[in-house]
N, C-alpha and C positions, 0 to 999 in steps of 0.2 A: 214627284218625290217618291222614294221607294216606300216610305212608311209614314202615314199621317200621325201627328202627335195625339190626336183624339183617341186613337186606338191603344195608346201606350200607358197613360197615367191620368188620374183624376186630380186636378189641382184643388187643394183645400186652402191655399194661401199663395198669393202672388207677392214675390219679393218686392220691397220698396227700394228706392235708391239708397236710403240709409241702411237697410239690411245688407245690400251689396257692399257698401263702403265698410261696414263693420266686419263683414266676412273677410274682406281683403285685409283689414288690419289684423284679424285673428290669424290669417295665414302668415303674415309677416312676423307675428309674435312667436311663431314656432322656431325662429332662428334669431338668437341675440344679434348676430351680425346684420341680418336684414332689418331688424328693428332699429339698430343703430343708424344704418343708412337712411331708413325711412324717416327718422327723427331729425335728419339734417334740415336746417332752415330752408334750404333750397327745394326740398321735396315734401316737407311735412304735410302741407295741405294740397298736394298736387291734384287730387281729384275729389276733394271733400264735397264739392257742390255739383258734381257731374249728374246729369239727368238722362235717363233712358226712356224710350217710349214704352207704353204699356205692353205692346206686343213683344218687344225684346225682353222685357222683364218677365213676362210669362214664359218665354222660351228658356230663360236662365233658371226660372223656378223649376221647370221640368228637369233641366239638366242637373240642378242641385240634388234632386231626388233620385233620378235614374242613373246619372253618371257623375257621382260626387268627385271622383278624381279629376275628371275633365273639367268640372266646374272650378275646382281648386286651381288647376292649371291656368284657367282663364283669368282668375283673380290675380295670380302672380303676373301673368302676361300683361294685364291691364296696368298694373303698377309699374312693371319694368318698362313697358312701351312708353308710358308717360314720362318717367324720369330720364329715359334715353332722349326723348324729345326735348326735355328741359335742358339736359346737358349739351345738346346740340344747338341750344339757343333758338329753338323753334318758337313761333308765335303761339299764344294760348289756344287758338283754333286748331292748330296741328296737334298739340298735346291732348286736347279734348277728343279729337278724332282717334288718336293713338289709344287712348283709354277705351273708347267704345269698341274699336276693332280688336284690341287685345282681349277684351272681355267676351266678345261675341264671335271670334273668328272660327270657333269649332261648333257653332250652333247646328251646322249641317249634319253633324254626327247624330243628332236626335232623329234623323230620318233614315238612319242606317240600322239594320238589325243589331240589337245589343250583343248577340252571340258572336257576331263578326268583329265588333269593336274589341271585345274582351277575349278574343281567341288567342291562345298562346302559341299554337303550332303554325306551320307554314300555311300561307294562303294560296289558293289556286289563282290562276290568271283572272278568272271571272270575279272572284272574291276581292282581289286586289283592285280591280277596276271599280267595283262597287264602293270600296272604302275610299278610293281617291275621289269619288264623286261628291264627297262631303264639301269640297271647296266650291263646287259649282252650285250645290244646294244652298250653302251659306251665302254665296253671292246673291242668289235670288231672294233669300230672306231679308238681306240688308236692303236690296232694291225695293222690296215691298213695304218695309217698315221704317225706313229712314228717308229724310228729305233735307237737303239734296243728298243723293246717295251714290253718284257715279264713282267718285274717288274712293269712298268707303267700300263699295262693292268690289272695286278693283283690288284693294288691299287684301280683302278676305279671300278673293280668288287666287291671289299670288302668294299666300302665306306658306306654301310649300315649294315655291320656285327658288332657285339658287343662282348665284352669280355665275357659277361654272356650268350652268344649264344641265344639272343633274337632277333637278326637282321635277315637279308636276304641277298642273296638268299639261302645260304647253311647252315647257323648256324654253321660255323666251330668252333672247339675248339680254345681257345686263342693261343695255341702254333703253330697253323697252319696259323695264320694271319700275313701278312707282316707288317713291321714297317711303311712303307710309307702309306699303307692303314689306319693304326691306326691314323696317323697324320691327314689324310683327315677327318676321323671320328671326331677327336677332333676339327678341324676347323669348321666343320658342326655344332657341338654341340655349340661351342663358338658363332657362328653367330646367331643361334636360340635363345640362352640365351640373347645375347646382344640386339637383335631386338624384342624379345617377349614382349608382354604387361605385363608379370608377373613382370618386373622390374619397371614399372610405371614411368620410367625416360627417355625413349627414348633409342637410342643405347648407351650402357654403359657396359664396362667390370667390373667396380667397383660394380655396382648394381647387376651384375650377380654372384658375389662371393658366396653368400649363396647357390645358385642353383648349382654352380660348386662343392661346398662341397658335396651336396646331390648326384651329378652325378659322384662322384669320382670312382665308380666301372665301369663306362663306358669306361674309358681310362686307359692306363698303368700309374703306379706311376711316371715314368720318364716324360711322357707327361703332366700329371697333375701338376707336379712341374714346368715344363717349362711354362705352362700357367700362373701360379701364379707369376712366376718371371717376365713375360711380364706385368702382371697387376701392379705389384709393380713399374715398370718403369714408369707407368702413374700417380703415386701418386703425382708427383711434380706439376701437373696441378691443382691448388687449386680450380678453378671455376668448372671444370668438376667433381672433387672429391666431392665437396659440393652438386652439382646437383644430384649425384648418391648415396649419403650417405643414408643408411637405419638406422632407429633407432632400438635399441635393442628390444624395446617393440613391434614394428611392426614385426620384425623377429620372435620373440617368438609367436606372434599371428598367423603368417603364418605357423609355425611349428605345433601349436595346430590344425589349420584347416586341415593341411595335415594328421595328425594322425586321425582326425575325418573321413576324407575321406577313409583312410586305413581301419578303423573299419567297415565303411559302405560296403566296398568292400568285406570284410570277410563275412558279413551278406549275401550279394548278392550271394557269392560263394555257400553258403549252399542250394540255390534254383536253382542252375544251373546244378546239377548233372543229373537231368532228361533230360537235353538237350544233354547228351553225345551220344545219339543214332544218332544224325545228325552231318554232317561234320561241319556245321556252329556252332553248339553247342560245339563241340570239340575245335573249334577255340576260342570261348569265354572263355572256361575253361583254355586253354593254355595261353591266354592273361592275365587272372587274376593271374595265377600262376607266370607269368613273372613279373607282377607288384609287387606281394608279394616278389619275389626275389630281385627286385630293392630296395624296401623299406628296406628289411633286410640288404642288402649290403651298403645302403646309410648312415647308422648310425642314421637315424631318431629316432630309438628306444633307442638310447644311452642316459641314464639319465644325462650324463655329457655334452650333446651337448649345452643346453641352457647356461650353465656356461661358456663353451668355447666361445660362441658367445658374452656373456657379457664382457668377458675379451679381445675380439678382437677389438681393438680400430679402426680398419680400416673399420668396418661396419658402 
């Protein structure tokens, strides 16, 4: 591992299972919509009695102090992964595993230099490889601190893989990816969309709906359906729904802007072929090809998309 934890921080308190549960509830309280969903009888006590090993709780305690944003992300992911599993009618054992993996999937970041994690500018190829290594480190941490661990470690290793093979570290074909890892990928995506400034409404699942439609190729159809079922359970909260509602006109404008960007990307691609002689240039070409693939699979080019949005009264 690149950086041992002992050299980074001194623990004065190790989080208990109750501490972690209460912290997750506090994260959900930040959004009336998420709180409304979490209070649904189907989800209310989803992971109230979940228990983690001392070693994992120590790792999370370090994360809470050194990487509080990443810790908060893990809390959301633990909740979201659990409720996705419940919505898919998975057995309690799967949901418990989803909670653990959602909570701990980024523990490997603790062994990456903080300056690299918090860097705002572009990363060099060496820095990007170092950052990507957190999934391998996380896998090892799960293997060392959980029993049985094989399927849990696989899920942590695969939480940046994608069905279209644009992720990392191995770009596995879809049929080789485990379902638990796919759920963690979905919870990651959901958190990014709910908390990203693209929604312009703060943390909101309702406002993320159009972006989830565009990203439907990133997750399996079963997981995609589960996420939308969860979102529908939040529709009874009128105030949150009103805050996150997007007008059809705004959504149409966003689609038009996305297509302009896609066309600009195609123009740029014509000028990148000369870069193919360098490793960095090949990376740029591969990235552009991946974005084209996402655009094609997202349905943005579908002429009926705007009509579907206009008819969708939930936007």
